NUNUFI-328719 format. One record per atom (N, C-alpha, C): residue number from 1; residue in three letters; atom name; z, y, x. Coordinates in nm, 2 decimals. Layout:
+------+-------+-------+--------+--------+--------+
| romi | kemar | vexfi |     c3 |     c2 |     c1 |
+------+-------+-------+--------+--------+--------+
|  NUM |   ALA |    CA |      Z |      Y |      X |
...
+------+-------+-------+--------+--------+--------+
END
This chain:
+------+-------+-------+--------+--------+--------+
| romi | kemar | vexfi |     c3 |     c2 |     c1 |
+------+-------+-------+--------+--------+--------+
|    1 |   MET |     N |   0.54 |  24.20 |  -4.99 |
|    1 |   MET |    CA |   0.53 |  24.27 |  -4.92 |
|    1 |   MET |     C |   0.60 |  24.24 |  -4.79 |
|    2 |   ASN |     N |   0.72 |  24.22 |  -4.80 |
|    2 |   ASN |    CA |   0.82 |  24.19 |  -4.70 |
|    2 |   ASN |     C |   0.79 |  24.05 |  -4.62 |
|    3 |   GLN |     N |   0.71 |  23.94 |  -4.69 |
|    3 |   GLN |    CA |   0.70 |  23.86 |  -4.63 |
|    3 |   GLN |     C |   0.54 |  23.83 |  -4.55 |
|    4 |   TYR |     N |   0.46 |  23.95 |  -4.61 |
|    4 |   TYR |    CA |   0.35 |  23.95 |  -4.53 |
|    4 |   TYR |     C |   0.39 |  24.02 |  -4.38 |
|    5 |   ALA |     N |   0.49 |  24.13 |  -4.41 |
|    5 |   ALA |    CA |   0.52 |  24.18 |  -4.25 |
|    5 |   ALA |     C |   0.60 |  24.11 |  -4.19 |
|    6 |   LYS |     N |   0.68 |  24.03 |  -4.24 |
|    6 |   LYS |    CA |   0.75 |  23.92 |  -4.15 |
|    6 |   LYS |     C |   0.66 |  23.85 |  -4.06 |
|    7 |   ARG |     N |   0.55 |  23.79 |  -4.18 |
|    7 |   ARG |    CA |   0.46 |  23.67 |  -4.08 |
|    7 |   ARG |     C |   0.38 |  23.78 |  -3.94 |
|    8 |   ALA |     N |   0.36 |  23.88 |  -4.01 |
|    8 |   ALA |    CA |   0.27 |  23.97 |  -3.89 |
|    8 |   ALA |     C |   0.37 |  23.99 |  -3.79 |
|    9 |   ASN |     N |   0.47 |  24.03 |  -3.81 |
|    9 |   ASN |    CA |   0.56 |  24.04 |  -3.69 |
|    9 |   ASN |     C |   0.59 |  23.93 |  -3.61 |
|   10 |   GLU |     N |   0.61 |  23.80 |  -3.68 |
|   10 |   GLU |    CA |   0.63 |  23.67 |  -3.61 |
|   10 |   GLU |     C |   0.52 |  23.63 |  -3.56 |
|   11 |   THR |     N |   0.38 |  23.67 |  -3.60 |
|   11 |   THR |    CA |   0.24 |  23.57 |  -3.55 |
|   11 |   THR |     C |   0.18 |  23.66 |  -3.45 |
|   12 |   GLY |     N |   0.21 |  23.83 |  -3.46 |
|   12 |   GLY |    CA |   0.15 |  23.91 |  -3.41 |
|   12 |   GLY |     C |  -0.01 |  23.94 |  -3.48 |
|   13 |   SER |     N |  -0.03 |  23.88 |  -3.60 |
|   13 |   SER |    CA |  -0.15 |  23.93 |  -3.66 |
|   13 |   SER |     C |  -0.12 |  23.88 |  -3.81 |
|   14 |   ILE |     N |  -0.24 |  23.91 |  -3.92 |
|   14 |   ILE |    CA |  -0.22 |  23.89 |  -4.03 |
|   14 |   ILE |     C |  -0.36 |  23.82 |  -4.10 |
|   15 |   TYR |     N |  -0.36 |  23.74 |  -4.18 |
|   15 |   TYR |    CA |  -0.48 |  23.66 |  -4.22 |
|   15 |   TYR |     C |  -0.55 |  23.74 |  -4.30 |
|   16 |   ALA |     N |  -0.68 |  23.71 |  -4.33 |
|   16 |   ALA |    CA |  -0.75 |  23.75 |  -4.40 |
|   16 |   ALA |     C |  -0.71 |  23.75 |  -4.55 |
|   17 |   ALA |     N |  -0.70 |  23.59 |  -4.57 |
|   17 |   ALA |    CA |  -0.65 |  23.57 |  -4.68 |
|   17 |   ALA |     C |  -0.53 |  23.64 |  -4.78 |
|   18 |   ASP |     N |  -0.44 |  23.69 |  -4.66 |
|   18 |   ASP |    CA |  -0.32 |  23.76 |  -4.69 |
|   18 |   ASP |     C |  -0.35 |  23.91 |  -4.75 |
|   19 |   ILE |     N |  -0.48 |  23.95 |  -4.66 |
|   19 |   ILE |    CA |  -0.52 |  24.08 |  -4.71 |
|   19 |   ILE |     C |  -0.55 |  24.08 |  -4.83 |
|   20 |   GLU |     N |  -0.66 |  24.00 |  -4.84 |
|   20 |   GLU |    CA |  -0.72 |  23.98 |  -4.98 |
|   20 |   GLU |     C |  -0.65 |  23.97 |  -5.09 |
|   21 |   ASP |     N |  -0.52 |  23.87 |  -5.06 |
|   21 |   ASP |    CA |  -0.44 |  23.86 |  -5.19 |
|   21 |   ASP |     C |  -0.36 |  24.00 |  -5.20 |
|   22 |   LEU |     N |  -0.31 |  24.06 |  -5.10 |
|   22 |   LEU |    CA |  -0.26 |  24.23 |  -5.09 |
|   22 |   LEU |     C |  -0.35 |  24.31 |  -5.19 |
|   23 |   GLN |     N |  -0.47 |  24.30 |  -5.16 |
|   23 |   GLN |    CA |  -0.58 |  24.38 |  -5.23 |
|   23 |   GLN |     C |  -0.59 |  24.34 |  -5.35 |
|   24 |   ASN |     N |  -0.58 |  24.23 |  -5.46 |
|   24 |   ASN |    CA |  -0.60 |  24.19 |  -5.55 |
|   24 |   ASN |     C |  -0.46 |  24.25 |  -5.66 |
|   25 |   ARG |     N |  -0.35 |  24.19 |  -5.53 |
|   25 |   ARG |    CA |  -0.23 |  24.25 |  -5.62 |
|   25 |   ARG |     C |  -0.24 |  24.40 |  -5.63 |
|   26 |   LEU |     N |  -0.29 |  24.47 |  -5.52 |
|   26 |   LEU |    CA |  -0.27 |  24.63 |  -5.55 |
|   26 |   LEU |     C |  -0.37 |  24.70 |  -5.67 |
|   27 |   ASP |     N |  -0.49 |  24.60 |  -5.70 |
|   27 |   ASP |    CA |  -0.60 |  24.61 |  -5.81 |
|   27 |   ASP |     C |  -0.52 |  24.62 |  -5.92 |
|   28 |   GLU |     N |  -0.44 |  24.51 |  -5.93 |
|   28 |   GLU |    CA |  -0.37 |  24.49 |  -6.04 |
|   28 |   GLU |     C |  -0.25 |  24.58 |  -6.12 |
|   29 |   ILE |     N |  -0.21 |  24.63 |  -5.99 |
|   29 |   ILE |    CA |  -0.08 |  24.73 |  -6.00 |
|   29 |   ILE |     C |  -0.17 |  24.88 |  -6.08 |
|   30 |   TRP |     N |  -0.29 |  24.91 |  -6.00 |
|   30 |   TRP |    CA |  -0.38 |  25.02 |  -6.02 |
|   30 |   TRP |     C |  -0.38 |  25.03 |  -6.19 |
|   31 |   GLU |     N |  -0.44 |  24.89 |  -6.23 |
|   31 |   GLU |    CA |  -0.49 |  24.89 |  -6.35 |
|   31 |   GLU |     C |  -0.40 |  24.90 |  -6.45 |
|   32 |   LEU |     N |  -0.28 |  24.81 |  -6.41 |
|   32 |   LEU |    CA |  -0.17 |  24.86 |  -6.53 |
|   32 |   LEU |     C |  -0.11 |  24.99 |  -6.54 |
|   33 |   SER |     N |  -0.13 |  25.07 |  -6.40 |
|   33 |   SER |    CA |  -0.07 |  25.20 |  -6.42 |
|   33 |   SER |     C |  -0.17 |  25.27 |  -6.48 |
|   34 |   ARG |     N |  -0.31 |  25.25 |  -6.48 |
|   34 |   ARG |    CA |  -0.41 |  25.31 |  -6.56 |
|   34 |   ARG |     C |  -0.38 |  25.29 |  -6.72 |
|   35 |   GLN |     N |  -0.35 |  25.17 |  -6.76 |
|   35 |   GLN |    CA |  -0.34 |  25.12 |  -6.85 |
|   35 |   GLN |     C |  -0.20 |  25.20 |  -6.94 |
|   36 |   SER |     N |  -0.12 |  25.22 |  -6.88 |
|   36 |   SER |    CA |   0.02 |  25.28 |  -6.88 |
|   36 |   SER |     C |   0.01 |  25.39 |  -6.92 |
|   37 |   LEU |     N |  -0.05 |  25.51 |  -6.82 |
|   37 |   LEU |    CA |  -0.13 |  25.62 |  -6.83 |
|   37 |   LEU |     C |  -0.17 |  25.65 |  -7.01 |
|   38 |   ALA |     N |  -0.27 |  25.56 |  -7.00 |
|   38 |   ALA |    CA |  -0.36 |  25.59 |  -7.11 |
|   38 |   ALA |     C |  -0.31 |  25.57 |  -7.28 |
|   39 |   SER |     N |  -0.21 |  25.47 |  -7.23 |
|   39 |   SER |    CA |  -0.13 |  25.47 |  -7.37 |
|   39 |   SER |     C |   0.01 |  25.60 |  -7.38 |
|   40 |   LEU |     N |   0.05 |  25.64 |  -7.26 |
|   40 |   LEU |    CA |   0.12 |  25.75 |  -7.27 |
|   40 |   LEU |     C |   0.05 |  25.89 |  -7.31 |
|   41 |   ALA |     N |  -0.09 |  25.90 |  -7.26 |
|   41 |   ALA |    CA |  -0.18 |  26.02 |  -7.29 |
|   41 |   ALA |     C |  -0.20 |  26.01 |  -7.44 |
|   42 |   ALA |     N |  -0.19 |  25.90 |  -7.53 |
|   42 |   ALA |    CA |  -0.24 |  25.87 |  -7.65 |
|   42 |   ALA |     C |  -0.12 |  25.88 |  -7.77 |
|   43 |   ILE |     N |  -0.01 |  25.93 |  -7.70 |
|   43 |   ILE |    CA |   0.09 |  25.97 |  -7.77 |
|   43 |   ILE |     C |   0.10 |  26.09 |  -7.77 |
|   44 |   ARG |     N |   0.09 |  26.13 |  -7.93 |
|   44 |   ARG |    CA |   0.09 |  26.27 |  -7.98 |
|   44 |   ARG |     C |   0.18 |  26.34 |  -8.06 |
+------+-------+-------+--------+--------+--------+
END
């Protein structure tokens, strides 16, 4: 995130590829979170 913020501050814009990459990474984080929560819910 810091690298994207730095680039945006330096250039005054952000590229579509950067936004797409961030979205993909966010999707991965959400999926891992869902998996973790499902695993925790299964513990009884």
